[in-house]
C-alpha positions in Angstrom: 0.0 0.0 0.0 1.4 3.4 -1.0 2.3 5.8 1.7 1.1 9.4 1.8 4.5 10.6 0.6 4.2 8.3 -2.5 0.7 9.7 -3.4 1.3 12.5 -5.8 -1.9 14.6 -5.4 -2.5 17.4 -7.9 -1.6 20.9 -6.8 -4.5 22.5 -5.0 -6.2 19.1 -4.1 -6.9 17.4 -0.9 -7.7 13.8 0.0 -11.0 13.0 1.7 -11.7 9.4 2.6 -9.3 8.2 0.0 -10.7 10.3 -2.8 -8.8 13.2 -4.3 -11.0 16.4 -4.3 -9.9 19.7 -5.9 -9.6 22.4 -3.3 -12.1 25.3 -3.9 -10.2 28.4 -4.7 -11.4 32.0 -4.3 -13.4 33.1 -7.3 -11.9 35.8 -9.5 -15.5 37.0 -10.0 -16.9 39.0 -7.1 -20.4 37.8 -7.9 -19.2 34.3 -7.1 -17.2 35.2 -4.0 -18.1 36.0 -0.4 -17.3 39.7 0.0 -18.8 42.6 1.9 -21.2 43.4 -0.9 -22.3 39.7 -1.4 -22.7 39.0 2.3 -26.2 37.5 2.9 -26.8 37.0 -0.8 -28.6 33.6 -0.9 -29.1 32.2 -4.4 -30.0 28.5 -4.2 -29.7 26.1 -7.1 -33.2 24.9 -7.8 -35.1 23.6 -10.8 -37.4 25.9 -12.7 -40.4 24.0 -11.4 -39.5 23.6 -7.8 -38.8 27.3 -7.3 -42.1 28.2 -9.0 -44.6 25.7 -7.9 -44.0 26.2 -4.2 -45.1 29.9 -4.4 -47.2 30.0 -7.5 -50.5 30.5 -5.8 -49.2 33.5 -3.8 -47.5 35.1 -6.8 -50.6 34.6 -9.0 -53.0 36.0 -6.3 -50.7 39.1 -5.8 -50.4 39.7 -9.5 -54.2 39.6 -9.9 -54.7 41.9 -6.9 -52.2 44.4 -8.3 -54.2 44.5 -11.6 -57.5 44.8 -9.8 -56.5 47.6 -7.5 -53.4 49.3 -9.0 -53.6 51.6 -12.0 -50.0 51.0 -13.0 -50.3 47.2 -13.1 -53.6 47.4 -15.0 -52.1 49.8 -17.4 -49.2 47.5 -18.1 -51.4 44.5 -18.9 -53.8 46.7 -21.0 -50.9 48.1 -23.1 -49.4 44.6 -23.7 -52.8 43.1 -24.6 -53.8 46.0 -26.9 -50.5 45.9 -28.7 -50.0 42.1 -28.8 -53.6 41.3 -29.9 -55.3 44.6 -30.8 -58.2 43.8 -33.1 -56.9 40.2 -33.5 -54.2 38.0 -34.9 -55.9 36.9 -38.1 -55.2 33.9 -40.4 -54.3 34.4 -44.1 -54.7 31.2 -46.0 -51.8 30.2 -48.1 -53.5 27.3 -50.0 -52.4 26.9 -53.6 -56.0 27.2 -55.0 -57.1 30.9 -55.1 -60.8 30.0 -55.0 -60.2 27.7 -52.0 -58.4 30.5 -50.2 -61.4 32.8 -50.7 -63.8 30.1 -49.6 -61.9 29.2 -46.5 -61.4 32.8 -45.4 -65.2 33.4 -45.7 -66.0 30.3 -43.7 -63.5 31.2 -41.0 -65.0 34.7 -40.7 -68.5 33.2 -40.2 -67.2 30.8 -37.5 -65.4 33.5 -35.5 -68.7 34.8 -34.3 -69.6 31.4 -32.9 -66.2 30.3 -31.4 -66.9 30.9 -27.7 -68.7 28.3 -25.6 -70.2 31.2 -23.5 -71.5 33.0 -26.6 -70.3 36.3 -25.1 -67.3 36.8 -27.3 -66.0 36.1 -30.8 -62.6 34.5 -31.5 -60.5 37.6 -31.4 -62.1 38.6 -28.1 -61.1 35.2 -26.8 -57.6 35.9 -28.0 -57.5 39.1 -25.9 -59.0 37.3 -22.9 -56.5 34.4 -23.1 -53.5 36.7 -23.5 -54.7 38.9 -20.6 -55.1 35.8 -18.3 -51.6 34.6 -19.4 -50.0 37.9 -18.5 -51.9 38.3 -15.2 -51.7 34.7 -14.0 -48.8 33.4 -15.9 -50.7 30.9 -18.0 -54.1 30.0 -19.4 -55.8 26.9 -20.8 -58.0 26.7 -23.9 -60.2 23.6 -24.4 -61.1 22.6 -28.0 -64.7 21.4 -27.7 -66.2 19.5 -30.6 -69.9 20.0 -31.2 -72.7 18.0 -32.8 -74.2 18.9 -36.2 -77.5 19.5 -34.3 -75.9 22.4 -32.5 -76.2 24.4 -35.7 -72.7 25.9 -35.8 -70.9 26.9 -39.0 -68.1 24.6 -38.0 -68.8 22.1 -35.1 -66.0 23.4 -32.9 -65.9 25.9 -30.0 -63.3 27.2 -27.6 -63.4 27.5 -23.8 -60.9 29.7 -22.0 -60.0 28.3 -18.6 -58.1 30.0 -15.8 -55.0 28.1 -14.5 -56.4 27.5 -11.1 -58.6 24.9 -12.7 -55.5 22.7 -13.3 -54.1 22.1 -9.8 -50.3 22.7 -9.9 -50.1 20.7 -6.6 -51.4 17.5 -8.1 -48.6 14.9 -8.6 -49.2 11.3 -9.2 -48.4 8.2 -11.3 -50.6 6.6 -14.0 -49.1 3.4 -15.3 -45.8 4.4 -16.8 -46.8 8.0 -17.1 -45.9 10.6 -14.6 -48.3 13.3 -13.5 -46.5 16.5 -12.4 -48.3 19.8 -11.5 -51.6 18.6 -13.0 -50.0 17.5 -16.4 -49.5 13.9 -17.4 -46.3 13.1 -19.3 -45.3 10.0 -21.2 -41.9 8.3 -20.5 -40.3 10.4 -23.3 -41.7 13.7 -21.9 -44.7 14.1 -24.2 -47.8 15.8 -22.8 -50.5 13.1 -22.7 -53.3 14.7 -20.6 -54.3 17.5 -18.3 -56.2 17.3 -15.0 -58.9 19.9 -14.2 -61.2 20.5 -11.3 -64.9 20.2 -12.2 -65.5 23.6 -10.8 -63.2 26.5 -10.1 -61.4 26.8 -6.7 -62.9 29.7 -4.8 -66.5 28.9 -5.7 -67.4 27.9 -2.1 -70.7 26.3 -2.9 -69.7 24.3 -6.0 -66.0 23.5 -5.5 -65.1 19.9 -4.7 -61.3 19.4 -4.4 -61.7 15.6 -4.9 -63.5 16.0 -8.3 -60.5 16.1 -10.7 -61.1 15.0 -14.3 -58.6 13.9 -16.9 -58.7 15.6 -20.3 -56.7 14.4 -23.3 -53.9 16.8 -24.3 -55.0 16.8 -27.9 -58.0 18.9 -26.9 -56.1 21.4 -24.6 -54.0 24.4 -25.4 -51.6 25.5 -22.7 -50.6 29.1 -23.3 -47.6 30.3 -21.3 -44.0 31.5 -21.8 -41.4 28.8 -21.1 -38.7 31.0 -19.6 -36.5 28.1 -18.6 -36.0 24.8 -20.3 -38.2 22.2 -18.7 -40.6 24.7 -17.1 -44.1 23.2 -17.1 -46.2 26.0 -15.6 -46.2 29.8 -16.3 -44.9 32.7 -14.3 -47.1 35.9 -14.1 -45.6 38.6 -16.2 -45.7 41.2 -13.4 -43.7 39.0 -11.0 -40.4 41.0 -11.2 -42.3 44.3 -10.6 -44.8 43.2 -7.9 -42.7 44.4 -5.0 -41.9 47.8 -6.5 -45.5 48.3 -7.6 -46.7 47.7 -4.1 -44.0 50.0 -2.6 -45.0 52.6 -5.3 -48.6 52.4 -4.2 -47.6 52.9 -0.5 -45.4 55.8 -1.4 -48.1 57.6 -3.4 -50.6 56.9 -0.5 -48.2 58.3 2.1 -47.5 61.4 0.0 -51.2 62.1 -0.5 -51.9 61.6 3.2 -49.1 63.9 4.1 -50.5 66.7 2.0 -54.0 66.1 3.4 -52.9 66.3 7.0 -50.7 69.3 6.3 -53.7 71.3 5.0 -56.2 70.4 7.7 -55.5 73.6 9.6 -55.2 77.1 8.0 -54.0 78.6 11.3 -54.2 78.6 15.1 -55.7 81.2 17.5 -53.9 81.5 20.8 -54.9 83.5 24.0 -53.1 84.2 27.2 -53.1 81.1 29.5 -54.8 83.2 32.3 -57.8 83.7 30.1 -60.3 81.0 31.2 -63.4 82.7 29.9 -65.8 81.1 27.5 -65.9 84.0 25.1 -65.3 83.1 21.5 -62.0 84.0 19.9 -61.5 86.8 17.4 -63.3 89.4 19.4 -66.4 87.4 20.1 -67.2 86.3 16.6 -69.5 83.4 16.5 -67.7 80.2 15.5 -68.9 78.2 12.5 -68.2 74.9 14.2 -66.7 73.4 17.3 -64.0 70.7 17.7 -64.6 67.4 19.6 -63.5 69.1 22.8 -66.1 71.9 22.2 -63.5 74.5 21.1 -64.7 77.0 18.5 -63.4 76.6 14.9 -63.5 79.9 13.0 -63.6 80.2 9.2 -61.7 82.9 7.4 -63.1 84.5 4.3 -61.2 86.4 1.5 -60.8 90.1 2.1 -61.9 90.0 5.8 -60.6 92.7 8.2 -60.7 91.3 11.7 -59.8 93.0 15.0 -58.3 90.7 17.6 -59.2 90.7 21.2 -56.6 91.6 24.0 -53.9 89.0 24.0 -55.2 87.1 21.0 -53.0 86.3 18.1 -53.1 84.1 15.0 -50.4 81.7 13.9 -50.9 80.5 10.4 -50.0 76.9 9.5 -46.9 76.5 7.4 -47.3 73.0 6.0 -44.1 71.4 4.5 -43.7 71.9 0.8 -43.7 69.0 -1.6 -40.6 66.9 -1.7 -38.5 68.4 -4.5 -37.0 65.0 -5.2 -40.5 63.3 -5.4 -41.0 63.5 -9.2 -37.4 62.2 -9.9 -37.9 59.4 -7.4 -41.2 58.4 -8.9 -39.6 58.5 -12.4 -36.9 56.2 -11.2 -39.3 53.7 -9.7 -41.5 53.7 -12.8 -38.4 53.2 -15.0 -37.6 50.2 -12.9 -41.1 48.8 -13.3 -41.1 49.5 -17.0 -37.8 47.6 -17.5 -39.1 44.7 -15.4 -42.3 44.3 -17.6 -40.7 45.1 -21.0 -42.8 48.2 -21.5 -40.9 51.4 -22.3 -41.2 54.1 -19.6 -42.7 56.5 -22.2 -45.3 54.0 -23.2 -46.2 53.1 -19.6 -46.5 56.7 -18.4 -47.4 58.6 -21.6 -44.6 61.0 -20.7 -42.9 61.9 -24.1 -41.3 65.1 -22.8 -37.8 63.7 -23.1 -38.1 62.4 -26.6 -37.8 63.9 -30.1 -38.9 62.2 -33.3 -35.8 60.1 -33.7 -35.6 58.9 -30.1 -39.3 58.1 -30.0 -39.0 56.0 -33.1 -36.1 54.0 -31.5 -38.2 53.5 -28.3 -41.2 52.3 -30.3 -39.2 50.0 -32.5 -37.6 48.4 -29.5 -41.0 47.9 -27.8 -42.6 46.5 -31.0 -39.7 44.1 -31.5 -40.6 42.5 -28.1 -44.3 42.5 -28.9 -43.7 40.8 -32.3 -41.5 38.1 -30.7 -44.3 37.1 -28.3 -46.9 37.4 -31.1 -45.2 34.9 -33.3 -43.5 32.7 -30.7 -46.4 32.4 -28.2 -49.8 33.7 -29.5 -49.5 32.5 -33.1 -47.4 29.3 -32.4 -49.2 28.0 -29.3 -52.7 29.4 -29.6 -53.6 30.2 -33.2 -51.8 27.4 -34.9 -53.6 24.7 -32.7 -57.0 26.4 -33.2 -56.5 26.5 -37.0 -55.5 22.8 -37.1 -58.5 21.6 -35.1 -60.8 23.9 -37.0 -59.7 22.9 -40.5 -59.8 19.2 -39.4 -63.5 19.7 -38.6 -64.1 21.4 -41.9 -62.6 18.4 -43.7 -64.4 15.7 -41.6 -67.7 17.5 -42.1 -67.2 18.1 -45.8 -67.8 21.8 -45.4 -65.4 22.7 -48.2 -64.2 20.6 -51.2 -61.1 19.2 -49.6 -59.9 16.0 -51.2 -59.2 12.8 -49.3 -55.4 13.4 -49.8 -55.8 16.0 -46.9 -55.7 13.1 -44.4 -52.2 12.1 -45.5 -50.8 15.5 -46.3 -52.9 18.5 -45.1 -50.3 21.2 -46.0 -51.6 22.2 -49.4 -54.9 23.1 -47.9 -54.0 24.0 -44.3 -51.1 26.3 -45.1 -51.7 29.6 -43.2 -49.9 32.7 -42.1 -51.0 34.6 -39.0 -50.9 38.3 -39.2 -51.4 40.7 -36.2 -52.9 44.1 -36.5 -50.5 46.5 -38.2 -48.8 49.3 -36.4 -50.0 52.8 -37.0 -47.7 55.0 -38.9 -45.4 57.2 -36.8 -45.1 59.7 -39.7 -47.7 58.8 -42.3 -46.3 60.7 -45.2 -42.7 59.7 -44.6 -43.6 56.1 -43.8 -45.8 55.6 -46.9 -43.2 57.2 -49.1 -40.5 55.0 -47.7 -42.6 51.9 -48.4 -43.3 53.0 -51.9 -39.5 53.5 -52.5 -38.8 50.1 -51.0 -41.3 48.4 -53.4 -39.8 50.2 -56.4 -36.3 49.3 -55.4 -37.2 45.6 -55.1 -36.5 45.5 -51.3 -40.0 44.3 -50.6 -43.2 43.5 -52.4 -46.6 45.1 -52.3 -48.1 42.0 -50.8 -45.5 42.0 -48.0 -46.2 45.7 -47.3 -49.9 45.1 -47.1 -49.4 42.1 -44.8 -47.3 44.2 -42.5 -50.4 46.3 -42.0 -52.4 43.2 -41.1 -54.4 43.0 -44.3 -54.7 40.5 -47.2 -53.3 41.9 -50.5 -55.8 39.8 -52.5 -58.7 41.2 -50.6 -57.5 44.7 -51.1 -57.1 44.1 -54.9 -60.6 42.7 -55.1 -62.0 45.7 -53.2 -60.1 48.1 -55.5 -61.4 46.4 -58.6 -65.0 46.6 -57.2 -64.6 50.2 -56.3 -63.3 51.1 -59.8 -66.1 49.2 -61.5 -68.7 50.9 -59.4 -67.1 54.3 -59.9 -67.1 53.8 -63.7 -70.7 52.7 -63.7 -71.7 55.9 -61.8 -69.5 58.2 -63.9 -67.3 59.0 -61.0 -63.6 59.7 -61.5 -61.0 59.1 -58.8 -57.3 58.5 -58.7 -56.6 54.9 -57.9 -53.7 53.2 -56.2 -50.9 51.0 -57.4 -52.1 48.0 -59.3 -55.7 49.2 -59.9 -57.2 50.5 -63.1 -57.9 54.2 -62.9 -61.2 55.5 -64.2 -60.8 57.7 -67.3 -60.7 61.4 -66.6 -63.8 63.4 -67.5 -63.6 65.1 -70.9 -63.2 68.9 -70.8 -66.5 70.9 -71.2 -67.3 72.2 -74.7 -65.5 75.4 -75.5 -62.9 75.0 -72.9 
């Protein structure tokens, strides 16, 4: 057996129970070392699900409470929903047959009015509701509910938006070889197989039964959330990084307002010599307008009054503290922190454009829109819209609502191809922006169809409308200038003798 002297351990290593373990050295990064500034900084290594699921209910409730009672939190969610969804993220069919494209768009438009199981919304209203719930609560579920022909729907399919509390994130179990984690059943290879939902919503005291949990096949459920970390199976409310500051901001505003109210309760104070114990009213016997709780007279002052004071009486006017000169700057700092945490520019959040010119405003809006577009395509279109379209066109095929051949069953792409287009952005400078688009089309940097799609419209639909407008104008003898690609009505002949 080798002696300790014969054992050549690597430099900086030590032996523990016969095993060579490298000795931990001080980190060259202060963020990884124990220094004065990092003392007490606890940052445990946890999985994305463990750190979330243990506090998800509290975070979700606080997020909803902030939106219900806080103007800033509600404004954040409103601005994100209005910009992310707007009037709707709409499908543009890319099927190869032009007539089929027109037919399927018309059928989709009829169905959108019937999409909600509640009958209170149309499809694009459900988009807004789902995105709002995702932002407030971190996630939302949408059930795809097939209907009977006897229900009288244009396409026998409807959608039900479900709040995340209906899927218990505390429900863990095992089903054969599948594992159930946080209310979601996974196959051995990690595929989502089913979701588990309460029969009624938690919080409904009369109807809720915690033991009544039902299994729903994953093919009929859309789980809309942002997977911030790989392997994260439930969503984090969007306001989470800003919740503490939002609460402190509300308390700061309330304290500032209360301070101003208290400071202005009294206009002044009337004092008399301590030897004066008479019951006469102050200010030379003027009748008081009211009395305090102790029965002392309270005298009102009126503009322009000339008042003679009694012997020994004097008035000391209240000198309330002025507003904190650093208050606006402090508020601005807090709101900028909030804006950064929720990915909404300070100027958009507050409406304060005083520090911007045209160029800087364009940069701010472009940065904001870039983030909005990322979530539109990566989350709203990919997770929500794509799944709805697939289920919808399957029902169209199975119910023979459009002439889709049997080949669709083996390869649906020629008929199901679709592009999802959000509402276009309003022009920052209409004249300059339109001119720049025209120049880009002429230079071959883009196409007219692409430019129209960027505004959320269908180029084919616009062409058809222009053609109809021109025909109608010609039939009525009207003469207008028409846009690119349309046939202009002939100008009216000059009057005789002109």
